[in-house]
DRENTORKOL-3810 file (N, C-alpha, C; in nm, 4 decimals):
REM DRENTORKOL-3810
@n.u->-11.1020; n.v->6.1763; n.w->3.8883; ca.u->-11.2152; ca.v->6.2277; ca.w->3.8129; c.u->-11.3370; c.v->6.1382; c.w->3.8354
@n.u->-11.4544; n.v->6.1999; n.w->3.8360; ca.u->-11.5783; ca.v->6.1253; ca.w->3.8463; c.u->-11.5964; c.v->6.0413; c.w->3.7197
@n.u->-11.6343; n.v->5.9146; n.w->3.7377; ca.u->-11.6501; ca.v->5.8230; ca.w->3.6255; c.u->-11.7816; c.v->5.7474; c.w->3.6392
@n.u->-11.8648; n.v->5.7457; n.w->3.5349; ca.u->-11.9885; ca.v->5.6669; ca.w->3.5418; c.u->-11.9554; c.v->5.5179; c.w->3.5530
@n.u->-12.0237; n.v->5.4476; n.w->3.6438; ca.u->-12.0047; ca.v->5.3033; ca.w->3.6548; c.u->-12.0759; c.v->5.2350; c.w->3.5385
@n.u->-12.0194; n.v->5.1257; n.w->3.4874; ca.u->-12.0790; ca.v->5.0593; ca.w->3.3713; c.u->-12.2090; c.v->4.9855; c.w->3.4030
@n.u->-12.2292; n.v->4.9468; n.w->3.5289; ca.u->-12.3469; ca.v->4.8702; ca.w->3.5675; c.u->-12.4241; c.v->4.9426; c.w->3.6777
@n.u->-12.5511; n.v->4.9101; n.w->3.6905; ca.u->-12.6299; ca.v->4.9663; ca.w->3.7993; c.u->-12.6030; c.v->4.8878; c.w->3.9276
@n.u->-12.6240; n.v->4.9541; n.w->4.0409; ca.u->-12.6141; ca.v->4.8914; ca.w->4.1723; c.u->-12.7457; c.v->4.9197; c.w->4.2424
@n.u->-12.8194; n.v->4.8146; n.w->4.2755; ca.u->-12.9496; ca.v->4.8282; ca.w->4.3415; c.u->-13.0398; c.v->4.9297; c.w->4.2689
@n.u->-13.0327; n.v->4.9283; n.w->4.1352; ca.u->-13.1158; ca.v->5.0170; ca.w->4.0545; c.u->-13.0605; c.v->5.1575; c.w->4.0349
@n.u->-12.9442; n.v->5.1860; n.w->4.0928; ca.u->-12.8822; ca.v->5.3181; ca.w->4.0809; c.u->-12.7776; c.v->5.3177; c.w->3.9702
@n.u->-12.7738; n.v->5.4249; n.w->3.8915; ca.u->-12.6686; ca.v->5.4438; ca.w->3.7918; c.u->-12.5712; c.v->5.5453; c.w->3.8491
@n.u->-12.4754; n.v->5.4955; n.w->3.9267; ca.u->-12.3829; ca.v->5.5819; ca.w->3.9985; c.u->-12.2681; c.v->5.6327; c.w->3.9120
@n.u->-12.2182; n.v->5.7475; n.w->3.9517; ca.u->-12.0912; ca.v->5.7999; ca.w->3.9060; c.u->-11.9989; c.v->5.7875; c.w->4.0267
@n.u->-11.8746; n.v->5.7460; n.w->4.0038; ca.u->-11.7847; ca.v->5.7150; ca.w->4.1148; c.u->-11.6566; c.v->5.7967; c.w->4.1095
@n.u->-11.6001; n.v->5.8146; n.w->4.2276; ca.u->-11.4727; ca.v->5.8841; ca.w->4.2435; c.u->-11.3897; c.v->5.8036; c.w->4.3423
@n.u->-11.2657; n.v->5.7787; n.w->4.3104; ca.u->-11.1756; ca.v->5.7045; ca.w->4.3983; c.u->-11.0950; c.v->5.8026; c.w->4.4819
@n.u->-11.0866; n.v->5.7753; n.w->4.6125; ca.u->-11.0086; ca.v->5.8581; ca.w->4.7044; c.u->-10.9093; c.v->5.7660; c.w->4.7747
@n.u->-10.7813; n.v->5.7971; n.w->4.7681; ca.u->-10.6784; ca.v->5.7159; ca.w->4.8326; c.u->-10.6566; c.v->5.7612; c.w->4.9764
@n.u->-10.6226; n.v->5.6660; n.w->5.0632; ca.u->-10.5862; ca.v->5.6987; ca.w->5.2001; c.u->-10.6646; c.v->5.6191; c.w->5.3028
@n.u->-10.6098; n.v->5.6101; n.w->5.4235; ca.u->-10.6763; ca.v->5.5383; ca.w->5.5319; c.u->-10.7949; c.v->5.6155; c.w->5.5883
@n.u->-10.7936; n.v->5.7473; n.w->5.5713; ca.u->-10.9051; ca.v->5.8318; ca.w->5.6135; c.u->-10.9368; c.v->5.9278; c.w->5.4988
@n.u->-11.0492; n.v->5.9930; n.w->5.5084; ca.u->-11.0827; ca.v->6.0941; ca.w->5.4079; c.u->-10.9991; c.v->6.2201; c.w->5.4263
@n.u->-10.9424; n.v->6.2374; n.w->5.5467; ca.u->-10.8571; ca.v->6.3533; ca.w->5.5717; c.u->-10.9271; c.v->6.4825; c.w->5.5362
@n.u->-10.8659; n.v->6.5611; n.w->5.4510; ca.u->-10.9216; ca.v->6.6899; ca.w->5.4095; c.u->-11.0220; c.v->6.6776; c.w->5.2943
@n.u->-11.0394; n.v->6.5561; n.w->5.2423; ca.u->-11.1323; ca.v->6.5374; ca.w->5.1315; c.u->-11.2751; c.v->6.5436; c.w->5.1841
@n.u->-11.3568; n.v->6.6295; n.w->5.1245; ca.u->-11.4960; ca.v->6.6447; ca.w->5.1633; c.u->-11.5839; c.v->6.5987; c.w->5.0464
@n.u->-11.6517; n.v->6.4843; n.w->5.0600; ca.u->-11.7322; ca.v->6.4346; ca.w->4.9478; c.u->-11.8438; c.v->6.5302; c.w->4.9065
@n.u->-11.8966; n.v->6.6064; n.w->5.0018; ca.u->-12.0026; ca.v->6.7020; ca.w->4.9687; c.u->-11.9490; c.v->6.8139; c.w->4.8794
@n.u->-11.8303; n.v->6.8641; n.w->4.9125; ca.u->-11.7691; ca.v->6.9681; ca.w->4.8286; c.u->-11.7296; c.v->6.9131; c.w->4.6921
@n.u->-11.6817; n.v->6.7872; n.w->4.6890; ca.u->-11.6452; ca.v->6.7260; ca.w->4.5613; c.u->-11.7665; c.v->6.7167; c.w->4.4695
@n.u->-11.8811; n.v->6.6775; n.w->4.5258; ca.u->-12.0038; ca.v->6.6724; ca.w->4.4455; c.u->-12.0475; c.v->6.8127; c.w->4.4047
@n.u->-12.0447; n.v->6.9063; n.w->4.4984; ca.u->-12.0885; ca.v->7.0432; ca.w->4.4705; c.u->-12.0121; c.v->7.1045; c.w->4.3536
@n.u->-11.8839; n.v->7.0721; n.w->4.3421; ca.u->-11.8014; ca.v->7.1272; ca.w->4.2337; c.u->-11.8458; c.v->7.0793; c.w->4.0961
@n.u->-11.9243; n.v->6.9713; n.w->4.0901; ca.u->-11.9695; ca.v->6.9183; ca.w->3.9617; c.u->-12.1040; c.v->6.9765; c.w->3.9184
@n.u->-12.1676; n.v->7.0527; n.w->4.0071; ca.u->-12.3026; ca.v->7.1022; ca.w->3.9814; c.u->-12.3025; c.v->7.2481; c.w->3.9381
@n.u->-12.3972; n.v->7.2851; n.w->3.8525; ca.u->-12.4081; ca.v->7.4242; ca.w->3.8077; c.u->-12.4559; c.v->7.5145; c.w->3.9193
@n.u->-12.5523; n.v->7.4675; n.w->4.0001; ca.u->-12.6079; ca.v->7.5468; ca.w->4.1096; c.u->-12.6187; c.v->7.4586; c.w->4.2345
@n.u->-12.5058; n.v->7.4381; n.w->4.3042; ca.u->-12.5047; ca.v->7.3468; ca.w->4.4190; c.u->-12.6107; c.v->7.3781; c.w->4.5244
@n.u->-12.6376; n.v->7.5043; n.w->4.5501; ca.u->-12.7357; ca.v->7.5409; ca.w->4.6525; c.u->-12.8736; c.v->7.4828; c.w->4.6216
@n.u->-12.9065; n.v->7.4711; n.w->4.4947; ca.u->-13.0368; ca.v->7.4175; ca.w->4.4545; c.u->-13.0315; c.v->7.2682; c.w->4.4215
@n.u->-12.9166; n.v->7.2189; n.w->4.3741; ca.u->-12.9085; ca.v->7.0832; ca.w->4.3207; c.u->-12.8610; c.v->6.9763; c.w->4.4191
@n.u->-12.7923; n.v->7.0132; n.w->4.5263; ca.u->-12.7360; ca.v->6.9129; ca.w->4.6176; c.u->-12.8430; c.v->6.8189; c.w->4.6721
@n.u->-12.9592; n.v->6.8714; n.w->4.7049; ca.u->-13.0670; ca.v->6.7897; ca.w->4.7599; c.u->-13.1248; c.v->6.6908; c.w->4.6611
@n.u->-13.0897; n.v->6.7034; n.w->4.5349; ca.u->-13.1388; ca.v->6.6123; ca.w->4.4315; c.u->-13.0489; c.v->6.4913; c.w->4.4120
@n.u->-12.9409; n.v->6.4823; n.w->4.4905; ca.u->-12.8413; ca.v->6.3774; ca.w->4.4692; c.u->-12.8265; c.v->6.2873; c.w->4.5906
@n.u->-12.8004; n.v->6.1592; n.w->4.5625; ca.u->-12.7560; ca.v->6.0656; ca.w->4.6651; c.u->-12.6047; c.v->6.0754; c.w->4.6719
@n.u->-12.5495; n.v->6.0520; n.w->4.7894; ca.u->-12.4042; ca.v->6.0515; ca.w->4.8071; c.u->-12.3711; c.v->5.9373; c.w->4.9021
@n.u->-12.2871; n.v->5.8455; n.w->4.8562; ca.u->-12.2498; ca.v->5.7270; ca.w->4.9325; c.u->-12.0975; c.v->5.7191; c.w->4.9360
@n.u->-12.0407; n.v->5.6915; n.w->5.0543; ca.u->-11.8959; ca.v->5.6733; ca.w->5.0681; c.u->-11.8719; c.v->5.5324; c.w->5.1198
@n.u->-11.7881; n.v->5.4566; n.w->5.0481; ca.u->-11.7622; ca.v->5.3168; ca.w->5.0800; c.u->-11.6122; c.v->5.2966; c.w->5.0981
@n.u->-11.5727; n.v->5.2340; n.w->5.2093; ca.u->-11.4322; ca.v->5.1997; ca.w->5.2291; c.u->-11.3913; c.v->5.0916; c.w->5.1317
@n.u->-11.2654; n.v->5.0953; n.w->5.0875; ca.u->-11.2184; ca.v->4.9981; ca.w->4.9885; c.u->-11.0704; c.v->4.9674; c.w->5.0101
@n.u->-11.0311; n.v->4.8481; n.w->4.9699; ca.u->-10.8900; ca.v->4.8100; ca.w->4.9669; c.u->-10.8489; c.v->4.7967; c.w->4.8220
@n.u->-10.7652; n.v->4.8898; n.w->4.7760; ca.u->-10.7163; ca.v->4.8887; ca.w->4.6385; c.u->-10.5808; c.v->4.8180; c.w->4.6333
@n.u->-10.5369; n.v->4.7814; n.w->4.5155; ca.u->-10.4072; ca.v->4.7154; ca.w->4.4995; c.u->-10.2939; c.v->4.8011; c.w->4.5546
@n.u->-10.3065; n.v->4.9340; n.w->4.5475; ca.u->-10.2010; ca.v->5.0231; ca.w->4.5950; c.u->-10.2283; c.v->5.0799; c.w->4.7339
@n.u->-10.3247; n.v->5.0205; n.w->4.8072; ca.u->-10.3497; ca.v->5.0626; ca.w->4.9444; c.u->-10.4956; c.v->5.0932; c.w->4.9717
@n.u->-10.5251; n.v->5.1344; n.w->5.0958; ca.u->-10.6635; ca.v->5.1612; ca.w->5.1344; c.u->-10.7170; c.v->5.2900; c.w->5.0735
@n.u->-10.8475; n.v->5.3003; n.w->5.0733; ca.u->-10.9106; ca.v->5.4214; ca.w->5.0227; c.u->-11.0605; c.v->5.4130; c.w->5.0313
@n.u->-11.1250; n.v->5.4930; n.w->4.9512; ca.u->-11.2700; ca.v->5.5030; ca.w->4.9516; c.u->-11.3209; c.v->5.5177; c.w->4.8087
@n.u->-11.4430; n.v->5.4720; n.w->4.7883; ca.u->-11.5138; ca.v->5.4961; ca.w->4.6639; c.u->-11.6319; c.v->5.5855; c.w->4.6995
@n.u->-11.6417; n.v->5.6995; n.w->4.6340; ca.u->-11.7521; ca.v->5.7924; ca.w->4.6555; c.u->-11.8477; c.v->5.7754; c.w->4.5376
@n.u->-11.9743; n.v->5.7507; n.w->4.5700; ca.u->-12.0757; ca.v->5.7281; ca.w->4.4679; c.u->-12.1806; c.v->5.8386; c.w->4.4733
@n.u->-12.2290; n.v->5.8799; n.w->4.3579; ca.u->-12.3392; ca.v->5.9757; ca.w->4.3526; c.u->-12.4281; c.v->5.9453; c.w->4.2332
@n.u->-12.5541; n.v->5.9775; n.w->4.2494; ca.u->-12.6489; ca.v->5.9732; ca.w->4.1390; c.u->-12.7619; c.v->6.0689; c.w->4.1712
@n.u->-12.8460; n.v->6.0928; n.w->4.0727; ca.u->-12.9618; ca.v->6.1788; ca.w->4.0941; c.u->-13.0681; c.v->6.0949; c.w->4.1654
@n.u->-13.1170; n.v->6.1461; n.w->4.2768; ca.u->-13.2166; ca.v->6.0742; ca.w->4.3558; c.u->-13.3475; c.v->6.0633; c.w->4.2802
@n.u->-13.4108; n.v->5.9482; n.w->4.2931; ca.u->-13.5425; ca.v->5.9263; ca.w->4.2346; c.u->-13.6391; c.v->5.8956; c.w->4.3482
@n.u->-13.7660; n.v->5.9262; n.w->4.3323; ca.u->-13.8633; ca.v->5.8989; ca.w->4.4381; c.u->-13.8565; c.v->5.7529; c.w->4.4834
@n.u->-13.8500; n.v->5.7334; n.w->4.6137; ca.u->-13.8472; ca.v->5.5989; ca.w->4.6700; c.u->-13.7119; c.v->5.5319; c.w->4.6668
@n.u->-13.6091; n.v->5.6004; n.w->4.6145; ca.u->-13.4750; ca.v->5.5410; ca.w->4.6080; c.u->-13.3759; c.v->5.6354; c.w->4.6726
@n.u->-13.2983; n.v->5.5820; n.w->4.7650; ca.u->-13.1959; ca.v->5.6618; ca.w->4.8305; c.u->-13.0649; c.v->5.5860; c.w->4.8354
@n.u->-12.9610; n.v->5.6539; n.w->4.8797; ca.u->-12.8298; ca.v->5.5911; ca.w->4.8903; c.u->-12.8295; c.v->5.4718; c.w->4.9841
@n.u->-12.9245; n.v->5.4697; n.w->5.0768; ca.u->-12.9341; ca.v->5.3591; ca.w->5.1720; c.u->-12.9664; c.v->5.2271; c.w->5.1019
@n.u->-13.0179; n.v->5.2331; n.w->4.9816; ca.u->-13.0513; ca.v->5.1122; ca.w->4.9061; c.u->-12.9315; c.v->5.0207; c.w->4.8857
@n.u->-12.8115; n.v->5.0748; n.w->4.8872; ca.u->-12.6925; ca.v->4.9936; ca.w->4.8614; c.u->-12.6267; c.v->4.9441; c.w->4.9896
@n.u->-12.6829; n.v->4.9781; n.w->5.1060; ca.u->-12.6268; ca.v->4.9311; ca.w->5.2325; c.u->-12.6644; c.v->4.7852; c.w->5.2564
@n.u->-12.5750; n.v->4.7134; n.w->5.3220; ca.u->-12.6010; ca.v->4.5759; ca.w->5.3625; c.u->-12.6458; c.v->4.5793; c.w->5.5085
@n.u->-12.7757; n.v->4.5840; n.w->5.5313; ca.u->-12.8291; ca.v->4.5953; ca.w->5.6661; c.u->-12.8104; c.v->4.4674; c.w->5.7473
@n.u->-12.7734; n.v->4.3586; n.w->5.6820; ca.u->-12.7492; ca.v->4.2345; ca.w->5.7549; c.u->-12.6039; c.v->4.2203; c.w->5.7972
@n.u->-12.5216; n.v->4.3183; n.w->5.7666; ca.u->-12.3791; ca.v->4.3130; ca.w->5.7998; c.u->-12.3635; c.v->4.3073; c.w->5.9524
@n.u->-12.2917; n.v->4.2073; n.w->6.0003; ca.u->-12.2756; ca.v->4.1899; ca.w->6.1449; c.u->-12.1911; c.v->4.2993; c.w->6.2080
@n.u->-12.1092; n.v->4.3678; n.w->6.1311; ca.u->-12.0274; ca.v->4.4760; ca.w->6.1849; c.u->-12.1160; c.v->4.5917; c.w->6.2297
@n.u->-12.2273; n.v->4.6137; n.w->6.1607; ca.u->-12.3128; ca.v->4.7273; ca.w->6.1920; c.u->-12.4067; c.v->4.7008; c.w->6.3099
@n.u->-12.4095; n.v->4.5793; n.w->6.3607; ca.u->-12.5021; ca.v->4.5468; ca.w->6.4708; c.u->-12.4294; c.v->4.5387; c.w->6.6024
END
């Protein structure tokens, strides 16, 4: 289930969803978000969507984050652009 995070991250008040597994497989984060919206066709563009790999106590997985986009703020705000893996 989607759960609001207790703290902000880079100014974002995210809601999070945990996904278990080494890959996303058949899980589609866009469809998961769309299912929470009253009118996905109109509302999807109003949301940030971030997928982060994670190692949980019971194995690998992902954390899916979403929030309502605000002017000048995007999901990219939480990326670590200095990460040597990305270069």
